[in-house]
C-alpha positions as a Python dict, from the first residue, in 0.01 Angstrom:
ca = {
    (1, 'M'): (0, 0, 0),
    (2, 'S'): (38, -132, -354),
    (3, 'H'): (-251, -341, -480),
    (4, 'Y'): (-159, -680, -626),
    (5, 'I'): (-361, -784, -931),
    (6, 'P'): (-304, -1132, -1080),
    (7, 'E'): (-200, -1163, -1442),
    (8, 'N'): (-432, -1288, -1715),
    (9, 'L'): (-760, -1213, -1544),
    (10, 'P'): (-1055, -1298, -1771),
    (11, 'A'): (-1215, -1021, -1974),
    (12, 'S'): (-1554, -1151, -1859),
    (13, 'I'): (-1695, -1443, -1664),
    (14, 'Q'): (-1942, -1658, -1853),
    (15, 'H'): (-2166, -1953, -1780),
    (16, 'F'): (-2055, -2302, -1885),
    (17, 'I'): (-2341, -2503, -2032),
    (18, 'D'): (-2320, -2830, -2228),
    (19, 'G'): (-1945, -2794, -2283),
    (20, 'Q'): (-1954, -2431, -2399),
    (21, 'F'): (-1883, -2096, -2237),
    (22, 'V'): (-2187, -1876, -2301),
    (23, 'D'): (-2332, -1540, -2201),
    (24, 'S'): (-2674, -1505, -2044),
    (25, 'V'): (-2958, -1552, -2290),
    (26, 'G'): (-3077, -1199, -2222),
    (27, 'G'): (-2727, -1051, -2191),
    (28, 'E'): (-2761, -972, -1819),
    (29, 'T'): (-2439, -911, -1622),
    (30, 'F'): (-2327, -803, -1276),
    (31, 'D'): (-2010, -638, -1146),
    (32, 'V'): (-1757, -835, -945),
    (33, 'L'): (-1547, -642, -692),
    (34, 'D'): (-1210, -723, -546),
    (35, 'P'): (-1210, -680, -166),
    (36, 'V'): (-890, -478, -136),
    (37, 'S'): (-992, -190, -365),
    (38, 'N'): (-1369, -254, -380),
    (39, 'E'): (-1347, -170, -748),
    (40, 'S'): (-1514, -376, -1019),
    (41, 'Y'): (-1253, -581, -1204),
    (42, 'V'): (-1480, -790, -1429),
    (43, 'Q'): (-1840, -840, -1531),
    (44, 'A'): (-1999, -1179, -1488),
    (45, 'A'): (-2296, -1323, -1671),
    (46, 'A'): (-2602, -1295, -1448),
    (47, 'G'): (-2802, -1613, -1488),
    (48, 'Q'): (-3180, -1597, -1512),
    (49, 'K'): (-3447, -1867, -1538),
    (50, 'A'): (-3376, -1909, -1910),
    (51, 'D'): (-3008, -1986, -1841),
    (52, 'I'): (-3093, -2232, -1563),
    (53, 'D'): (-3340, -2400, -1800),
    (54, 'L'): (-3065, -2450, -2059),
    (55, 'A'): (-2819, -2582, -1800),
    (56, 'V'): (-3069, -2824, -1648),
    (57, 'A'): (-3173, -2948, -1993),
    (58, 'A'): (-2807, -3017, -2079),
    (59, 'A'): (-2751, -3196, -1748),
    (60, 'K'): (-3068, -3402, -1793),
    (61, 'R'): (-2966, -3508, -2145),
    (62, 'A'): (-2623, -3609, -2016),
    (63, 'F'): (-2788, -3811, -1739),
    (64, 'D'): (-3061, -3973, -1949),
    (65, 'S'): (-2855, -4068, -2254),
    (66, 'G'): (-2488, -3989, -2186),
    (67, 'P'): (-2211, -4223, -2072),
    (68, 'W'): (-2141, -4075, -1727),
    (69, 'P'): (-2404, -4253, -1513),
    (70, 'R'): (-2336, -4579, -1699),
    (71, 'M'): (-1960, -4590, -1648),
    (72, 'L'): (-1810, -4847, -1416),
    (73, 'P'): (-1706, -4691, -1085),
    (74, 'R'): (-1340, -4748, -1174),
    (75, 'Q'): (-1380, -4547, -1496),
    (76, 'R'): (-1530, -4250, -1312),
    (77, 'S'): (-1268, -4290, -1040),
    (78, 'R'): (-983, -4255, -1290),
    (79, 'I'): (-1133, -3935, -1428),
    (80, 'L'): (-1183, -3791, -1079),
    (81, 'H'): (-822, -3872, -986),
    (82, 'T'): (-719, -3682, -1299),
    (83, 'V'): (-931, -3390, -1177),
    (84, 'A'): (-736, -3401, -849),
    (85, 'D'): (-405, -3408, -1039),
    (86, 'L'): (-507, -3102, -1240),
    (87, 'I'): (-614, -2912, -928),
    (88, 'E'): (-279, -2986, -764),
    (89, 'A'): (-92, -2876, -1075),
    (90, 'R'): (-283, -2546, -1067),
    (91, 'D'): (-285, -2491, -690),
    (92, 'Q'): (-74, -2174, -700),
    (93, 'R'): (-294, -2016, -967),
    (94, 'L'): (-610, -2123, -788),
    (95, 'A'): (-487, -1975, -461),
    (96, 'E'): (-386, -1652, -635),
    (97, 'L'): (-730, -1609, -792),
    (98, 'E'): (-912, -1713, -474),
    (99, 'T'): (-716, -1462, -267),
    (100, 'F'): (-782, -1185, -516),
    (101, 'D'): (-1153, -1265, -530),
    (102, 'T'): (-1223, -1335, -161),
    (103, 'G'): (-958, -1147, 38),
    (104, 'L'): (-844, -1468, 209),
    (105, 'P'): (-474, -1474, 303),
    (106, 'I'): (-272, -1646, 30),
    (107, 'T'): (-130, -1918, 257),
    (108, 'Q'): (-480, -2017, 368),
    (109, 'A'): (-615, -2005, 11),
    (110, 'L'): (-337, -2242, -98),
    (111, 'G'): (-439, -2487, 172),
    (112, 'Q'): (-800, -2473, 52),
    (113, 'A'): (-693, -2550, -308),
    (114, 'Q'): (-502, -2856, -187),
    (115, 'R'): (-802, -2970, 17),
    (116, 'A'): (-1016, -2945, -297),
    (117, 'A'): (-786, -3197, -468),
    (118, 'E'): (-807, -3426, -165),
    (119, 'N'): (-1188, -3415, -176),
    (120, 'F'): (-1179, -3555, -530),
    (121, 'R'): (-924, -3821, -439),
    (122, 'F'): (-1131, -3930, -141),
    (123, 'F'): (-1453, -3985, -336),
    (124, 'A'): (-1267, -4136, -633),
    (125, 'D'): (-1137, -4400, -392),
    (126, 'L'): (-1463, -4439, -203),
    (127, 'I'): (-1678, -4531, -503),
    (128, 'V'): (-1437, -4809, -602),
    (129, 'A'): (-1413, -4950, -248),
    (130, 'Q'): (-1784, -4903, -175),
    (131, 'S'): (-1984, -5200, -56),
    (132, 'D'): (-2355, -5231, 8),
    (133, 'D'): (-2573, -5440, 233),
    (134, 'T'): (-2682, -5795, 158),
    (135, 'Y'): (-2919, -5990, 386),
    (136, 'K'): (-2982, -6361, 363),
    (137, 'V'): (-3265, -6575, 497),
    (138, 'P'): (-3113, -6922, 448),
    (139, 'G'): (-3304, -7130, 198),
    (140, 'R'): (-3571, -6864, 151),
    (141, 'Q'): (-3451, -6525, 32),
    (142, 'V'): (-3158, -6303, -57),
    (143, 'N'): (-3201, -5927, -23),
    (144, 'Y'): (-2950, -5672, -146),
    (145, 'V'): (-2922, -5296, -185),
    (146, 'N'): (-2868, -5149, -531),
    (147, 'R'): (-2753, -4787, -546),
    (148, 'K'): (-2845, -4567, -840),
    (149, 'P'): (-2757, -4206, -921),
    (150, 'I'): (-3060, -3982, -891),
    (151, 'G'): (-3030, -3730, -1174),
    (152, 'V'): (-2945, -3360, -1192),
    (153, 'A'): (-2800, -3224, -868),
    (154, 'G'): (-2831, -2850, -803),
    (155, 'L'): (-2530, -2725, -606),
    (156, 'I'): (-2543, -2380, -446),
    (157, 'T'): (-2219, -2272, -279),
    (158, 'P'): (-2101, -1983, -58),
    (159, 'W'): (-1829, -1722, -98),
    (160, 'N'): (-1609, -1786, 206),
    (161, 'T'): (-1386, -2066, 68),
    (162, 'P'): (-1558, -2104, -267),
    (163, 'F'): (-1339, -2343, -466),
    (164, 'M'): (-1291, -2590, -179),
    (165, 'L'): (-1659, -2589, -84),
    (166, 'E'): (-1756, -2638, -448),
    (167, 'S'): (-1529, -2944, -457),
    (168, 'W'): (-1701, -3076, -145),
    (169, 'K'): (-2026, -3104, -339),
    (170, 'L'): (-1899, -3168, -691),
    (171, 'A'): (-1681, -3467, -599),
    (172, 'P'): (-1950, -3693, -443),
    (173, 'A'): (-2223, -3578, -683),
    (174, 'L'): (-2011, -3669, -986),
    (175, 'A'): (-1852, -3979, -828),
    (176, 'T'): (-2194, -4137, -781),
    (177, 'G'): (-2290, -4079, -1146),
    (178, 'N'): (-2511, -3772, -1123),
    (179, 'T'): (-2485, -3468, -1347),
    (180, 'V'): (-2472, -3121, -1194),
    (181, 'V'): (-2563, -2756, -1224),
    (182, 'L'): (-2340, -2542, -1001),
    (183, 'K'): (-2452, -2194, -892),
    (184, 'P'): (-2154, -2032, -716),
    (185, 'A'): (-2184, -1732, -488),
    (186, 'E'): (-2218, -1404, -675),
    (187, 'F'): (-1947, -1229, -468),
    (188, 'T'): (-1679, -1482, -577),
    (189, 'P'): (-1729, -1632, -925),
    (190, 'L'): (-1366, -1617, -1037),
    (191, 'S'): (-1219, -1951, -925),
    (192, 'A'): (-1540, -2140, -1011),
    (193, 'S'): (-1481, -2062, -1378),
    (194, 'L'): (-1169, -2282, -1364),
    (195, 'W'): (-1376, -2595, -1305),
    (196, 'A'): (-1486, -2600, -1669),
    (197, 'E'): (-1137, -2634, -1813),
    (198, 'I'): (-1032, -2879, -1539),
    (199, 'F'): (-1326, -3112, -1606),
    (200, 'R'): (-1291, -3083, -1981),
    (201, 'E'): (-919, -3169, -1967),
    (202, 'A'): (-986, -3460, -1730),
    (203, 'G'): (-1234, -3616, -1975),
    (204, 'V'): (-1568, -3537, -1810),
    (205, 'P'): (-1829, -3554, -2092),
    (206, 'D'): (-2013, -3240, -2204),
    (207, 'G'): (-2330, -3170, -2009),
    (208, 'V'): (-2219, -3354, -1695),
    (209, 'F'): (-2090, -3030, -1536),
    (210, 'N'): (-2276, -2705, -1593),
    (211, 'L'): (-2211, -2369, -1428),
    (212, 'V'): (-2453, -2076, -1406),
    (213, 'N'): (-2336, -1759, -1233),
    (214, 'G'): (-2577, -1509, -1086),
    (215, 'L'): (-2769, -1385, -787),
    (216, 'G'): (-2936, -1618, -543),
    (217, 'E'): (-3271, -1447, -592),
    (218, 'E'): (-3253, -1512, -967),
    (219, 'A'): (-3032, -1804, -1071),
    (220, 'G'): (-3041, -1980, -734),
    (221, 'D'): (-3416, -1945, -703),
    (222, 'A'): (-3473, -2083, -1054),
    (223, 'L'): (-3248, -2382, -981),
    (224, 'V'): (-3430, -2467, -656),
    (225, 'K'): (-3770, -2445, -827),
    (226, 'H'): (-3678, -2639, -1142),
    (227, 'P'): (-3888, -2957, -1167),
    (228, 'D'): (-3607, -3155, -1331),
    (229, 'V'): (-3364, -3102, -1040),
    (230, 'P'): (-3445, -3363, -773),
    (231, 'L'): (-3152, -3276, -541),
    (232, 'I'): (-3037, -2947, -390),
    (233, 'S'): (-2721, -2920, -182),
    (234, 'F'): (-2681, -2575, -27),
    (235, 'T'): (-2423, -2415, 199),
    (236, 'G'): (-2499, -2066, 326),
    (237, 'E'): (-2684, -1868, 588),
    (238, 'S'): (-2980, -2008, 779),
    (239, 'R'): (-3238, -1757, 651),
    (240, 'T'): (-3159, -1846, 290),
    (241, 'G'): (-3183, -2212, 388),
    (242, 'Q'): (-3536, -2156, 518),
    (243, 'I'): (-3637, -1997, 187),
    (244, 'I'): (-3488, -2288, -10),
    (245, 'F'): (-3665, -2536, 218),
    (246, 'G'): (-4000, -2369, 143),
    (247, 'N'): (-3939, -2343, -231),
    (248, 'A'): (-3825, -2706, -261),
    (249, 'A'): (-4114, -2847, -58),
    (250, 'P'): (-4378, -2857, -339),
    (251, 'F'): (-4139, -3075, -543),
    (252, 'L'): (-4040, -3301, -249),
    (253, 'K'): (-3675, -3256, -343),
    (254, 'G'): (-3386, -3413, -159),
    (255, 'L'): (-3220, -3141, 49),
    (256, 'S'): (-2884, -3119, 218),
    (257, 'M'): (-2822, -2785, 386),
    (258, 'E'): (-2521, -2673, 588),
    (259, 'L'): (-2623, -2341, 738),
    (260, 'G'): (-2500, -2087, 991),
    (261, 'G'): (-2321, -2133, 1319),
    (262, 'K'): (-2234, -1965, 1646),
    (263, 'S'): (-2012, -2238, 1779),
    (264, 'P'): (-1888, -2247, 2139),
    (265, 'A'): (-1530, -2315, 2243),
    (266, 'V'): (-1545, -2421, 2609),
    (267, 'V'): (-1221, -2386, 2808),
    (268, 'F'): (-1208, -2552, 3150),
    (269, 'A'): (-946, -2463, 3411),
    (270, 'D'): (-775, -2801, 3382),
    (271, 'A'): (-712, -2761, 3007),
    (272, 'D'): (-375, -2713, 2841),
    (273, 'L'): (-421, -2337, 2827),
    (274, 'E'): (-147, -2265, 2575),
    (275, 'A'): (-295, -2517, 2333),
    (276, 'A'): (-647, -2386, 2399),
    (277, 'L'): (-530, -2032, 2337),
    (278, 'D'): (-366, -2127, 2006),
    (279, 'A'): (-677, -2312, 1890),
    (280, 'T'): (-938, -2058, 1998),
    (281, 'V'): (-748, -1766, 1843),
    (282, 'F'): (-701, -1959, 1519),
    (283, 'G'): (-1056, -2091, 1533),
    (284, 'V'): (-1219, -1750, 1495),
    (285, 'F'): (-959, -1543, 1309),
    (286, 'S'): (-848, -1789, 1040),
    (287, 'L'): (-1022, -1746, 703),
    (288, 'N'): (-1089, -1385, 815),
    (289, 'G'): (-1347, -1520, 1060),
    (290, 'E'): (-1568, -1598, 758),
    (291, 'R'): (-1621, -1962, 846),
    (292, 'C'): (-1937, -2142, 950),
    (293, 'T'): (-1757, -2353, 1212),
    (294, 'A'): (-1575, -2060, 1376),
    (295, 'G'): (-1557, -2090, 1754),
    (296, 'S'): (-1693, -1739, 1789),
    (297, 'R'): (-1817, -1781, 2149),
    (298, 'V'): (-1535, -1865, 2390),
    (299, 'L'): (-1665, -1982, 2726),
    (300, 'V'): (-1397, -1980, 2999),
    (301, 'E'): (-1402, -2115, 3356),
    (302, 'R'): (-1392, -1822, 3598),
    (303, 'S'): (-1078, -1923, 3789),
    (304, 'I'): (-868, -1873, 3474),
    (305, 'Y'): (-1094, -1617, 3305),
    (306, 'D'): (-904, -1290, 3365),
    (307, 'D'): (-568, -1438, 3267),
    (308, 'F'): (-716, -1603, 2958),
    (309, 'V'): (-889, -1284, 2841),
    (310, 'A'): (-570, -1080, 2885),
    (311, 'R'): (-362, -1330, 2690),
    (312, 'Y'): (-632, -1370, 2422),
    (313, 'A'): (-655, -993, 2372),
    (314, 'A'): (-276, -963, 2344),
    (315, 'R'): (-269, -1232, 2077),
    (316, 'A'): (-554, -1068, 1884),
    (317, 'K'): (-375, -732, 1886),
    (318, 'A'): (-63, -897, 1744),
    (319, 'I'): (-239, -1065, 1449),
    (320, 'V'): (-101, -945, 1117),
    (321, 'V'): (-375, -779, 913),
    (322, 'G'): (-285, -676, 561),
    (323, 'D'): (-261, -747, 190),
    (324, 'P'): (-412, -1092, 133),
    (325, 'H'): (-133, -1174, -115),
    (326, 'D'): (143, -1119, 145),
    (327, 'P'): (247, -1457, 295),
    (328, 'K'): (288, -1288, 636),
    (329, 'T'): (-78, -1184, 646),
    (330, 'E'): (-295, -1373, 894),
    (331, 'V'): (-622, -1179, 842),
    (332, 'G'): (-697, -1025, 503),
    (333, 'A'): (-986, -821, 366),
    (334, 'L'): (-1350, -923, 409),
    (335, 'V'): (-1514, -1041, 91),
    (336, 'H'): (-1741, -747, -3),
    (337, 'P'): (-1837, -399, 121),
    (338, 'E'): (-2188, -521, 205),
    (339, 'H'): (-2045, -786, 434),
    (340, 'Y'): (-1789, -542, 577),
    (341, 'E'): (-2072, -307, 676),
    (342, 'K'): (-2260, -593, 841),
    (343, 'V'): (-1956, -700, 1047),
    (344, 'M'): (-1874, -342, 1146),
    (345, 'S'): (-2233, -289, 1257),
    (346, 'Y'): (-2195, -584, 1495),
    (347, 'V'): (-1871, -435, 1627),
    (348, 'E'): (-2062, -116, 1713),
    (349, 'I'): (-2343, -320, 1873),
    (350, 'G'): (-2084, -508, 2077),
    (351, 'K'): (-1943, -185, 2216),
    (352, 'T'): (-2282, -120, 2379),
    (353, 'E'): (-2317, -477, 2510),
    (354, 'A'): (-1978, -585, 2643),
    (355, 'R'): (-1620, -483, 2728),
    (356, 'L'): (-1399, -428, 2423),
    (357, 'V'): (-1049, -562, 2489),
    (358, 'A'): (-899, -570, 2136),
    (359, 'G'): (-972, -424, 1795),
    (360, 'G'): (-1306, -258, 1746),
    (361, 'G'): (-1258, -83, 1415),
    (362, 'R'): (-1041, -48, 1107),
    (363, 'P'): (-673, -143, 1153),
    (364, 'D'): (-414, 134, 1143),
    (365, 'G'): (-245, 188, 809),
    (366, 'L'): (-526, 36, 601),
    (367, 'P'): (-753, 330, 512),
    (368, 'T'): (-928, 150, 223),
    (369, 'G'): (-1055, -200, 158),
    (370, 'N'): (-1271, -427, 373),
    (371, 'Y'): (-1029, -456, 665),
    (372, 'V'): (-1150, -520, 1021),
    (373, 'A'): (-910, -535, 1314),
    (374, 'P'): (-941, -867, 1503),
    (375, 'T'): (-1197, -774, 1767),
    (376, 'V'): (-1242, -929, 2112),
    (377, 'F'): (-1530, -861, 2350),
    (378, 'A'): (-1519, -985, 2709),
    (379, 'D'): (-1787, -1022, 2978),
    (380, 'V'): (-2046, -1094, 2708),
    (381, 'S'): (-2393, -1169, 2843),
    (382, 'P'): (-2576, -1467, 2690),
    (383, 'D'): (-2863, -1238, 2586),
    (384, 'A'): (-2629, -1007, 2394),
    (385, 'R'): (-2673, -996, 2016),
    (386, 'I'): (-2300, -1060, 1967),
    (387, 'F'): (-2345, -1382, 2170),
    (388, 'Q'): (-2659, -1498, 1987),
    (389, 'E'): (-2618, -1388, 1623),
    (390, 'E'): (-2375, -1507, 1357),
    (391, 'I'): (-2134, -1225, 1268),
    (392, 'F'): (-1914, -1419, 1021),
    (393, 'G'): (-1609, -1201, 1068),
    (394, 'P'): (-1302, -1157, 1292),
    (395, 'V'): (-1507, -1087, 1606),
    (396, 'V'): (-1519, -1306, 1918),
    (397, 'A'): (-1731, -1300, 2235),
    (398, 'I'): (-1576, -1429, 2562),
    (399, 'T'): (-1801, -1525, 2854),
    (400, 'P'): (-1716, -1670, 3200),
    (401, 'F'): (-1881, -1970, 3365),
    (402, 'D'): (-1866, -2119, 3715),
    (403, 'S'): (-1973, -2482, 3675),
    (404, 'D'): (-2004, -2762, 3420),
    (405, 'E'): (-2381, -2716, 3424),
    (406, 'E'): (-2355, -2343, 3347),
    (407, 'A'): (-2101, -2409, 3072),
    (408, 'L'): (-2338, -2654, 2907),
    (409, 'E'): (-2632, -2417, 2941),
    (410, 'L'): (-2430, -2135, 2782),
    (411, 'A'): (-2298, -2360, 2505),
    (412, 'N'): (-2650, -2466, 2407),
    (413, 'N'): (-2805, -2121, 2446),
    (414, 'T'): (-2833, -2023, 2077),
    (415, 'R'): (-3051, -2125, 1785),
    (416, 'Y'): (-2745, -2274, 1614),
    (417, 'G'): (-2578, -2612, 1659),
    (418, 'L'): (-2301, -2668, 1406),
    (419, 'A'): (-1971, -2725, 1591),
    (420, 'A'): (-1839, -2723, 1948),
    (421, 'Y'): (-1485, -2725, 2083),
    (422, 'I'): (-1415, -2854, 2435),
    (423, 'W'): (-1090, -2807, 2624),
    (424, 'T'): (-1040, -3021, 2933),
    (425, 'N'): (-811, -3300, 3056),
    (426, 'N'): (-1092, -3462, 3257),
    (427, 'L'): (-1188, -3766, 3050),
    (428, 'K'): (-1529, -3820, 3209),
    (429, 'R'): (-1624, -3454, 3167),
    (430, 'A'): (-1501, -3451, 2807),
    (431, 'H'): (-1722, -3740, 2701),
    (432, 'N'): (-2029, -3637, 2901),
    (433, 'F'): (-2011, -3275, 2785),
    (434, 'S'): (-1956, -3367, 2420),
    (435, 'Q'): (-2261, -3595, 2424),
    (436, 'Q'): (-2484, -3329, 2581),
    (437, 'V'): (-2377, -3030, 2376),
    (438, 'E'): (-2617, -2944, 2092),
    (439, 'A'): (-2379, -2959, 1797),
    (440, 'G'): (-2345, -3175, 1489),
    (441, 'M'): (-1967, -3192, 1533),
    (442, 'V'): (-1750, -3179, 1843),
    (443, 'W'): (-1374, -3143, 1871),
    (444, 'L'): (-1209, -3238, 2202),
    (445, 'N'): (-878, -3063, 2274),
    (446, 'S'): (-839, -2979, 1906),
    (447, 'N'): (-913, -2712, 1654),
    (448, 'N'): (-1123, -2795, 1348),
    (449, 'V'): (-934, -3091, 1198),
    (450, 'R'): (-1169, -3267, 957),
    (451, 'D'): (-1171, -3637, 872),
    (452, 'L'): (-1347, -3672, 536),
    (453, 'R'): (-1499, -4007, 640),
    (454, 'T'): (-1707, -3849, 917),
    (455, 'P'): (-2049, -3681, 884),
    (456, 'F'): (-2044, -3304, 842),
    (457, 'G'): (-2356, -3111, 940),
    (458, 'G'): (-2541, -2937, 1218),
    (459, 'V'): (-2853, -2945, 1430),
    (460, 'K'): (-3118, -2679, 1507),
    (461, 'A'): (-3077, -2378, 1275),
    (462, 'S'): (-2737, -2500, 1153),
    (463, 'G'): (-2857, -2744, 895),
    (464, 'L'): (-3052, -3034, 758),
    (465, 'G'): (-2885, -3367, 686),
    (466, 'H'): (-2519, -3460, 674),
    (467, 'E'): (-2258, -3498, 403),
    (468, 'G'): (-1910, -3649, 417),
    (469, 'G'): (-1802, -4007, 357),
    (470, 'Y'): (-2087, -4253, 309),
    (471, 'R'): (-2341, -3984, 410),
    (472, 'S'): (-2260, -3807, 82),
    (473, 'I'): (-2302, -4134, -108),
    (474, 'D'): (-2640, -4178, 65),
    (475, 'F'): (-2754, -3829, -34),
    (476, 'Y'): (-2651, -3848, -400),
    (477, 'T'): (-2792, -4198, -465),
    (478, 'D'): (-3123, -4381, -444),
    (479, 'Q'): (-3101, -4699, -240),
    (480, 'Q'): (-3313, -4966, -401),
    (481, 'A'): (-3388, -5287, -209),
    (482, 'V'): (-3396, -5597, -430),
    (483, 'H'): (-3556, -5916, -289),
    (484, 'I'): (-3495, -6258, -447),
    (485, 'T'): (-3697, -6565, -348),
    (486, 'L'): (-3499, -6891, -334),
    (487, 'N'): (-3795, -7130, -309),
    (488, 'E'): (-4173, -7126, -327),
    (489, 'A'): (-4311, -6788, -221),
    (490, 'H'): (-4607, -6941, -30),
    (491, 'S'): (-4833, -6644, -95),
    (492, 'P'): (-5180, -6660, 66),
    (493, 'R'): (-5427, -6766, -208),
    (494, 'F'): (-5689, -6495, -240),
    (495, 'G'): (-5975, -6532, -486),
    (496, 'T'): (-5974, -6912, -506),
    (497, 'G'): (-6284, -6979, -295),
    (498, 'G'): (-6076, -7168, -43),
    (499, 'R'): (-5949, -7425, -295),
}
């Protein structure tokens, strides 16, 4: 199979600090691999504490004395709409680079680029339309809420849909008047480097956006521990989230963390089975299965279980796995050989724990690259590792249940609680089950269709806090209560000797 390489790849990937592309202070670099060949195609600057210090200092100067936090919301809104325009104008190039860097199928990468533009449009509109609370005590007092940007926001993003997830944090952080230091995932720094030219062309002042590439243990750690960074927004795995939580605690930083998931998709016998099949197959195999909200545990009522498993396995076997740049491809290459080895180790574990009904190894005709055949395990016990642990690849566990109570017990029987998908035409069951399932987000008779106004986040080991809509505005601003007295305050008179 020929290996597609985009034109005009950069000779190196640098940091972007205070309006300039720069190398690491100490000259450190790391290799970046493409997932189809697993060969290094570029070296990226590897940020250290010294580079984070420079980026934070630039962001703090831009916040303390620059125009960005002091602009009227409409002024910032216009610039952010221009950012969205520029993303849309570059969507083909963005998708091409994202696919090359991540192994995501090109059609799905294009959709993510377009969603990134929509994220900026949404928050550009929201800050202009935003209203805040006012409370009146007639004749006595008026109380109102004044929102203020907080300062330098540290944004740490993952490698699964990097550009879109970066936009998810950048848009509200910048819309509310903060300045930022972005630390993208080390596996996928390529598309992040495009933010610099987009923001510069849109008119974002120097120092407002800063980018430091590097490893989490080096650049990410320095960002979390920096005393001049009061906010950290992190998306990634739960163990890393725990480390960030501990490192941020001495500084009492604001934290928003969207972590891992092992989300259930619960299919009752009265569901529209064709629709449920479409959604549950898409829900775990789209984005190569590398998605936090993947419905990677499919729980099926026993009366339809055998038929559902057979049809699910047939669909999985027919999924097109191949070159991520081919528009026909439905599952591409996993992001990195380290991650490929992790996913394949879970496939081998699954073979000892459950019944393999599809996949289970490397697809035919793809001897190199990080390709995993869409893999389906049936009859998975709730104490199995493939039921309990996040695999983050094209691997699904299917388990039967006999009653609503058992379905709920199975759905809640992991440490995670990010998303849940429920398939039933029984209205009472749908509402009762959705309210009892331990998940931050629930979709009824639907795959993961996101409304940007709603809160995004999880419970248990899946996260801390919520973003999306006004929840993002809440996170990236301080809410200051201002109280105005309209008549005499009538304060008790201490220290007057009773006079």
